[in-house]
ZAMI-378822 format. One record per residue (C-alpha): residue number from 1; chain; x, y, z. Coordinates in pm, 1 decimal, always signed. Layout:
N
+-----+------+----------+----------+----------+
| pos | unit |       c1 |       c2 |       c3 |
+-----+------+----------+----------+----------+
| NUM |    A |        X |        Y |        Z |
...
+-----+------+----------+----------+----------+
This chain:
42
+-----+------+----------+----------+----------+
| pos | unit |       c1 |       c2 |       c3 |
+-----+------+----------+----------+----------+
|   1 |    A |  -2878.5 |   -639.0 |   -395.2 |
|   2 |    A |  -2701.2 |   -329.6 |   -355.1 |
|   3 |    A |  -2579.3 |   -449.6 |    -53.2 |
|   4 |    A |  -2390.3 |   -747.3 |   -282.6 |
|   5 |    A |  -2245.2 |   -523.8 |   -509.6 |
|   6 |    A |  -2131.7 |   -344.6 |   -284.1 |
|   7 |    A |  -1948.4 |   -621.6 |    -84.0 |
|   8 |    A |  -1832.0 |   -779.4 |   -435.1 |
|   9 |    A |  -1655.4 |   -375.6 |   -521.6 |
|  10 |    A |  -1479.0 |   -333.3 |   -193.4 |
|  11 |    A |  -1390.4 |   -804.7 |   -261.6 |
|  12 |    A |  -1227.1 |   -685.0 |   -615.3 |
|  13 |    A |  -1012.0 |   -369.9 |   -437.5 |
|  14 |    A |   -872.9 |   -541.0 |   -171.2 |
|  15 |    A |   -481.2 |   -509.4 |   -237.4 |
|  16 |    A |   -302.8 |   -775.3 |   -436.4 |
|  17 |    A |    +54.9 |   -679.8 |   -270.3 |
|  18 |    A |   +293.0 |   -494.5 |    -81.2 |
|  19 |    A |   +524.5 |   -226.7 |   -287.6 |
|  20 |    A |   +880.8 |   -147.0 |   -109.8 |
|  21 |    A |   +927.8 |   +184.0 |   -184.0 |
|  22 |    A |  +1308.8 |   +309.8 |    -96.1 |
|  23 |    A |  +1372.3 |   +656.7 |    -42.6 |
|  24 |    A |  +1679.2 |   +843.2 |   +134.0 |
|  25 |    A |  +1611.0 |   +964.4 |   +419.5 |
|  26 |    A |  +1861.0 |  +1313.7 |   +524.8 |
|  27 |    A |  +1707.5 |  +1337.3 |   +888.1 |
|  28 |    A |  +1964.8 |  +1218.3 |  +1202.8 |
|  29 |    A |  +1737.5 |   +958.2 |  +1348.1 |
|  30 |    A |  +1763.2 |   +754.6 |  +1000.3 |
|  31 |    A |  +2067.8 |   +929.6 |   +817.9 |
|  32 |    A |  +2019.1 |   +696.2 |   +527.6 |
|  33 |    A |  +1819.4 |   +427.2 |   +281.3 |
|  34 |    A |  +1437.3 |   +415.0 |   +411.9 |
|  35 |    A |  +1171.3 |   +162.7 |   +333.6 |
|  36 |    A |   +869.4 |   +261.5 |   +323.9 |
|  37 |    A |   +555.9 |    -31.1 |   +202.5 |
|  38 |    A |   +297.3 |    +57.4 |    +30.3 |
|  39 |    A |    -20.6 |   -118.6 |    -43.7 |
|  40 |    A |    -34.0 |   -268.6 |   -474.5 |
|  41 |    A |   -363.9 |   -229.1 |   -633.1 |
|  42 |    A |   -378.0 |   -465.1 |   -950.3 |
+-----+------+----------+----------+----------+
């Protein structure tokens, strides 16, 4: 019974989408707007 509860909790905490985070990077490799993707939990 405990294993089922853990499985359900993990199922509920699945990421529902990916959010794009934009930030300005000043390093010589990028030198401009960079995009970072992070998982979103709703």
